[in-house]
N, C-alpha and C positions, 0 to 999 in steps of 0.2 A: 393665526398666531400661535395658539396652543399646540397645534399639530406640528408646526415648524420647530417649536421648542423641544417637543418630544423627539422629533427627528434628529435634532442636534445632539441631544443627550444620548440617544441610542447610538449614533455614529461615533460619538466620543468614547462610549463604553466599548464598542466594537474595536475601535482603533487601539484602545488601551489593552484590551484582552489579547489582541493580535500581537502587540508589541511584547507583552509578557511571554507569550508562547514562543516567539522568535528568540527572545533572550534565554528561555529555558532550553531550547534546542542547542544553542551555543554552549550552554553550561553542562548539559547532561547528555548531549548527543554521542560523544565518544564513549561514555560509560554504557550507554544503551547498546551501541555496536559491539562493545566488548562482551556484554551479557548475551547477545545473540550468538557471538562466536563461541562462548562457553556452552550454550545449549546445543549448538551444532556439533561441537566436539564430543559432548556426552552422548548424543544420539547418532553420531556418524551421519549427519545430514549437512547439506550446504544451504546457507542463507546468502542471498545476493542483494546488494543495494539496487534500487530501481527508482525510476522517475526523478523527482527533484533531488533525492539523496545521491543518486548516481551522477546526475548532472553537476552537482556541487563538487563531488569527489574528483571528478575528471577535470572539470574546467578550473576550479578554484583550489583544489586539494584541501577542501574544507567543506563546511556547510554553507549553503547560500544564505546571505544575510537576511533575506526576507522570507525564508522558509520557516515552517513552524512544526514539522513532524518528521518522523523517520519512515521511509517506504522500503519494505523488504519483500522479497519473493523467495519461494521455495517450491519444490515439486508437490503436486497434489498427492503423490504417493507417500509423502512424509506426514500427511495429516492423520494422526491417530491419538488415542487417549494419552499415551506416554508423552507426546509433545506438549499437551496441556499441562500435565503435572510437572514436567521439567521446566517449562516457562514459569510456572508459579514458584517453583523452588528457587529460581534465579531472581525472583523479585518482580516479575511482570504481573500486572493486575488485569485479569480477564473477566469481563462481565457480560459480553454479548458476542454473537457471531452472525454473519450474513450468509445465507445459503440460497442458491437459485432454485426456482420451482422444479427444474428438471434434474436437480442435484449435480449439475455440471457447472460449478462456480461456487467458490467460497472465499470470503474475506474475513480475517480475524483482526479486529481493532483491539489495542491494548494500551496500557500506560506503564511507563517505567520511571520511577521517581517523578511522577506527574507528567512526563513527556509522552505525547501520543505517538504510538508506533503501530503501523499496520503491516500485517503479513498478507500478501496476495498469493494465492496458490495457483501455480502455472500448470498448464497441460502442454507437454512437449510433443511435437510432431517431428520426429527425427528424420523421417523419410523426406519430407518437404522442407526441412530445415526452418521450421517456424515454431514460435512459442505463442501460446494463447493465454492472456490474462483477462479473465472475465470480471468486470467491475460492476458494483451497484452505483447508480446515480439517480438523481431526482427524476420523478415522472416528467415526461416531456410537457412543457408548458406550465409546470408547477415548481414550487420551491422545494429545497431539501426539507424544510420544516413541515411542509405539507406531506411529503413522503413519510417522514418520521411519525407524524401524528396518525397516519393511516397504516403504517407498517407495511408499505408496499413500495418497491423501488424498481425503476427500469434497469435493464442490463445491457452492457456493451462488451464486445469481445475485441480487445486490443491485440494486434498481431505484430510481433517483433521477430527479428532474425534469430535463429538458433545457432549456437556454436559451443562445443563442449570444451574448447581450450580456455586457458586461464592466463592472467597477467597480473603483475604487481605494480601498483601506482603509489606515489607518495600521498599521504593524507595526514594533515596537521603535523604532529611531531612523530608520526609512525608511518606504517604502510598498510595498504588495503589490498586484499586479494579479490579481483573482479573478473568478469567475463572478458575474453580477449577481443571480442568484436564490439567493444564499447563505443567506438566512433560510429559504427554502422547503426547501433541501437539508438544512440542519441540523435543522429540525423533522422532516423525513422520517427522518433518521438517528438522532436522539437524543430526539425528542419535543418537545412544546411548551415544556417547562421547560429546554431546553438552555442557557439563560442562567444557570441556577443550577449552580455548580460542584459536582460530586460525584465521589468516588473510584470508579475502575473502572467508569465509565459505559460501557455497551455499546450499540452501535448496534442499532436495532430497526426497520429500514425494511421496506418490502415485499420479501420474499425468496422465491425459489423454491429449495427444497432438492432436490437430485438424489439418487435412489437410486444406490448405488454400482455397480449393474449397468447403469445408464443412462449415467452420466457420472462420471468420477473424475479426479483429478490425479496426475501422476507428476513427480518432480523429476529433472532431467537435469543432469549436469555441463555447464557452459556451453561448454566446448571440444567436447564430443561433439555438442551441439545445433548448433553452428556447422559443424562438419566433416561432419555427417551430411546436411546439406541440409534438415533438418526445417523450417527457417524458411519454406521455399517452400510448405509444406502448411498453414500457419496460415491459418484461414479469417478473412477480413477484412470480410465483408459484414455489414450491420446485422442484428441478431436480429429 
């Protein structure tokens, strides 16, 4: 009985926290995208919306009602110290960074006015017209909390089509500059029926899963990452 009560309270708290995060996305999402745009303009680099943010922008011309964060991508070649400092100057809060064991794979989680925003750094293979986005996720058979407590995460390489062309789509009360092959990418990520809204839709693109003995992620405090000079050893060549 006591365990059931604890479970009910935990689920209620989780639902309440998720609802607050979704409401925050609707409130601060556009401000966050504008901040990314300002950073990109200052550094002459390009950020693109991806995953759930891209899906909402194309399908609903807004954010998905049940989404709770911003997903952005940019080239691994744009990862440098100036990027960190410019993000901070624009109001982003950076406290940690995920780096793969072979230094081919980086994810930068941040917050902007309390809203979670992730940058995934891409490796472009122009010759084969593929983009690689290497993500950390929970150790197979374990929870995310387990991986956090041990600071070791599995890695997977999501492969999406590459296209250098651009297009403009309507977004809320303005417009958004996105990749031109957006339909091809979303079909790759979410299937041919991506235009049909569904709760908790999970991406199912071509993926390479790495054995943890071959490749894994570690989370570093951002100040340690910067001070250690580890950024110099991130591999930036195409996969």
